[in-house]
ZAMARGU-4260 file (C-alpha; in steps of 0.2 Angstrom, whole numbers, plus 5000, padded with zeros to 4 digits):
<rodrens>
0) 5000/5000/5000 | 5007/5017/4996 | 5013/5027/5011 | 4999/5039/5018 | 4985/5032/5007
5) 4970/5028/5018 | 4951/5024/5015 | 4948/5043/5017 | 4961/5047/5003 | 4951/5036/4992
10) 4934/5043/4997 | 4940/5061/4994 | 4947/5056/4977 | 4931/5048/4972 | 4919/5060/4980
15) 4910/5048/4992 | 4910/5045/5010 | 4923/5033/5019 | 4909/5021/5023 | 4905/5019/5004
20) 4923/5015/5001 | 4922/5002/5015 | 4906/4995/5007 | 4915/4992/4991 | 4926/4979/5000
25) 4915/4973/5014 | 4897/4975/5008 | 4897/4975/4989 | 4878/4971/4988 | 4875/4989/4995
30) 4883/4997/4980 | 4879/4998/4961 | 4892/4988/4950 | 4897/5004/4942 | 4901/5013/4958
35) 4910/4998/4965 | 4921/4997/4950 | 4924/5016/4950 | 4930/5015/4969 | 4941/4999/4966
40) 4949/5007/4951 | 4953/5023/4960 | 4960/5013/4975 | 4971/5003/4963 | 4977/5019/4955
45) 4982/5026/4972 | 4990/5010/4978 | 4977/5007/4991 | 4975/4988/4995 | 4959/4988/5005
50) 4954/4990/5024 | 4966/4983/5036 | 4961/4965/5041 | 4967/4967/5059 | 4958/4983/5062
55) 4942/4976/5054 | 4943/4961/5065 | 4944/4972/5081 | 4929/4983/5075 | 4918/4968/5071
60) 4924/4956/5084 | 4926/4943/5071 | 4943/4936/5064 | 4935/4926/5050 | 4946/4911/5054
65) 4944/4894/5063 | 4958/4886/5071 | 4962/4868/5069 | 4971/4861/5084 | 4981/4844/5083
70) 4995/4837/5093 | 5008/4833/5079 | 5020/4842/5067 | 5012/4853/5054 | 5017/4841/5040
75) 5005/4828/5047 | 4990/4838/5041 | 4996/4836/5023 | 5003/4818/5024 | 4991/4808/5034
80) 4976/4802/5024 | 4963/4803/5038 | 4969/4821/5042 | 4968/4826/5024 | 4950/4819/5022
85) 4944/4828/5038 | 4952/4844/5033 | 4944/4843/5016 | 4927/4841/5023 | 4930/4855/5036
90) 4937/4867/5022 | 4921/4864/5011 | 4910/4871/5025 | 4922/4885/5030 | 4923/4891/5012
95) 4904/4892/5011 | 4904/4904/5026 | 4919/4914/5019 | 4930/4908/5034 | 4948/4903/5033
100) 4957/4888/5042 | 4972/4891/5053 | 4982/4875/5056 | 4989/4875/5074 | 5000/4860/5078
105) 5003/4858/5097 | 5020/4850/5097 | 5021/4839/5112 | 5040/4844/5114 | 5035/4862/5115
110) 5019/4863/5126 | 5023/4881/5131 | 5025/4887/5113 | 5009/4878/5107 | 4999/4886/5122
115) 5006/4903/5118 | 5000/4901/5100 | 4983/4897/5105 | 4983/4912/5117 | 4988/4924/5103
120) 4978/4916/5088 | 4965/4927/5080 | 4951/4914/5078 | 4932/4914/5080 | 4931/4895/5084
125) 4942/4880/5085 | 4941/4862/5079 | 4949/4850/5092 | 4957/4836/5081 | 4967/4823/5090
130) 4972/4833/5105 | 4975/4825/5122 | 4962/4830/5134 | 4974/4838/5147 | 4983/4849/5135
135) 4984/4867/5143 | 4980/4875/5126 | 4962/4868/5128 | 4961/4878/5145 | 4966/4894/5136
140) 4952/4892/5123 | 4940/4890/5138 | 4946/4905/5146 | 4945/4915/5130 | 4927/4909/5128
145) 4931/4903/5110 | 4918/4890/5104 | 4926/4873/5101 | 4920/4857/5093 | 4930/4841/5097
150) 4932/4825/5087 | 4932/4816/5104 | 4915/4813/5113 | 4913/4823/5128 | 4904/4819/5144
155) 4897/4836/5149 | 4881/4840/5141 | 4887/4858/5136 | 4902/4852/5126 | 4901/4851/5107
160) 4908/4836/5097 | 4906/4826/5081 | 4912/4808/5085 | 4910/4790/5082 | 4907/4777/5095
165) 4925/4772/5096 | 4922/4757/5108 | 4907/4750/5098 | 4917/4752/5082 | 4932/4742/5089
170) 4920/4729/5097 | 4915/4725/5079 | 4933/4721/5075 | 4934/4711/5091 | 4919/4701/5086
175) 4926/4698/5069 | 4943/4692/5076 | 4935/4681/5089 | 4924/4672/5076 | 4940/4669/5067
180) 4948/4660/5082 | 4961/4674/5087 | 4966/4674/5105 | 4983/4683/5104 | 4984/4700/5098
185) 4996/4715/5096 | 4988/4732/5095 | 4999/4746/5086 | 4995/4762/5095 | 5001/4780/5094
190) 5013/4789/5106 | 5022/4806/5105 | 5039/4799/5099 | 5044/4802/5081 | 5037/4791/5068
195) 5047/4775/5066 | 5055/4776/5083 | 5062/4761/5093 | 5046/4751/5097 | 5040/4750/5115
200) 5027/4740/5124 | 5014/4750/5133 | 5001/4748/5147 | 4983/4755/5144 | 4986/4769/5156
205) 5001/4775/5145 | 4991/4777/5129 | 4986/4795/5132 | 4973/4797/5118 | 4955/4795/5122
210) 4950/4787/5105 | 4964/4775/5106 | 4960/4770/5123 | 4942/4767/5119 | 4946/4757/5104
215) 4957/4745/5115 | 4943/4744/5128 | 4931/4739/5113 | 4943/4725/5108 | 4944/4719/5127
220) 4926/4719/5129 | 4923/4707/5115 | 4939/4697/5118 | 4940/4695/5137 | 4950/4679/5136
225) 4963/4685/5123 | 4980/4691/5126 | 4981/4709/5120 | 4998/4718/5120 | 5000/4736/5115
230) 5015/4741/5105 | 5020/4758/5098 | 5033/4764/5086 | 5030/4782/5087 | 5016/4794/5082
235) 5002/4789/5069 | 5012/4785/5053 | 5016/4771/5041 | 5034/4770/5047 | 5027/4768/5065
240) 5017/4753/5060 | 5031/4746/5050 | 5043/4748/5065 | 5031/4741/5078 | 5026/4726/5067
245) 5044/4722/5062 | 5048/4721/5081 | 5034/4709/5084 | 5037/4698/5069 | 5055/4696/5073
250) 5051/4691/5091 | 5049/4673/5097 | 5032/4677/5103 | 5022/4681/5087 | 5003/4685/5089
255) 4990/4678/5077 | 4983/4695/5073 | 4990/4713/5072 | 4977/4727/5075 | 4982/4744/5069
260) 4972/4758/5077 | 4973/4767/5061 | 4975/4761/5043 | 4992/4769/5040 | 4999/4758/5055
265) 4990/4743/5048 | 4997/4746/5031 | 5015/4747/5039 | 5012/4730/5047 | 5007/4723/5030
270) 5023/4729/5023 | 5033/4721/5037 | 5025/4705/5033 | 5028/4706/5014 | 5047/4708/5017
275) 5047/4693/5027 | 5037/4682/5015 | 5021/4682/5025 | 5004/4683/5018 | 4991/4694/5027
280) 4975/4683/5030 | 4984/4667/5028 | 5000/4667/5040 | 4994/4681/5051 | 4979/4693/5051
285) 4980/4712/5050 | 4966/4724/5053 | 4965/4743/5053 | 4953/4757/5057 | 4947/4772/5046
290) 4945/4764/5028 | 4956/4777/5020 | 4958/4775/5001 | 4973/4764/5001 | 4965/4751/5012
295) 4954/4744/4998 | 4968/4742/4986 | 4978/4733/5000 | 4964/4721/5004 | 4964/4728/5022
300) 4950/4723/5034 | 4945/4739/5043 | 4932/4749/5052 | 4925/4762/5040 | 4921/4779/5047
305) 4914/4794/5037 | 4930/4804/5037 | 4926/4819/5026 | 4908/4820/5033 | 4916/4821/5050
310) 4925/4837/5045 | 4910/4844/5036 | 4899/4841/5052 | 4912/4849/5063 | 4911/4864/5051
315) 4892/4865/5053 | 4892/4864/5072 | 4905/4878/5072 | 4899/4890/5058 | 4881/4886/5053
320) 4868/4896/5063 | 4855/4885/5056 | 4862/4869/5062 | 4857/4867/5080 | 4864/4850/5085
325) 4880/4852/5095 | 4883/4833/5099 | 4883/4822/5083 | 4887/4803/5083 | 4892/4796/5066
330) 4890/4778/5060 | 4904/4765/5057 | 4904/4749/5048 | 4915/4733/5048 | 4923/4731/5030
335) 4930/4713/5028 | 4943/4710/5015 | 4957/4697/5012 | 4969/4703/5026 | 4959/4694/5039
340) 4958/4675/5041 | 4956/4661/5053 | 4969/4660/5067 | 4983/4647/5062 | 4982/4631/5072
345) 4995/4628/5084
</rodrens>
């Protein structure tokens, strides 16, 4: 913008009021097309780029943006198929309401920095996507009175969320595995370490993510007599599933089935089997969760959830004044493919 050029400068040059110039940018329906074109042409000639967005936000009390909070690196939003699908759905609705999305990764190695980012963000609402319940950034949102919608089901009647019944969905997997005779499972879960880290075995109270914990409990509910071990090779990624499965497959105590709590981890497990000459569904069962596009091509048995619709629905709850539901439960479905088969006989 040219130095010294303001909305008043443009108004004087055109011979209209400053509010008319403002309407040319913010309320074009209140001007004739001819008048608006005249104002914009003069503004361009003078080097005026339009009203200051920060000042406009202060006056209106609206930032025109929704924050998307997730506990991972920024690259996760563009590389994880589930995250990509969710964000695509959310973006569709945000675009409808002329609202932008601000991606806000809450890096577990920099809790203070992530919390400061939430404190300073110019946002009208927040979508809480894969954030541990105790993260201090969530408390900052509450204190700022910023509306939030979570992808985790909340217990309080005033909370807003769009979720699936995680426990019931995992129970469908448990029923399927039990019918196939499986009694020895390894579950590949997330942790906060880098993808593909040295695998570790976890207890249930070390899992730390509500959705993962509920999925494990769903398996336990349907398979009370099974041995279920929890293994993590890092945060949710193909390489984490690969590392965890390699560690399991190279041990002397192999399970009969591997459960990825996401499809990307299950696909990593299938790759580990492939390099060892093992066939999923014949030598060892592998199942996943989500039904991302790559799952069908790989023949992966999984739980299908409406990923993109979940993003859309979060957007509706946050932005659409005509949408009155603030707690939405979406359906899931067991999709059986070739990666699951009967437990091998001892």
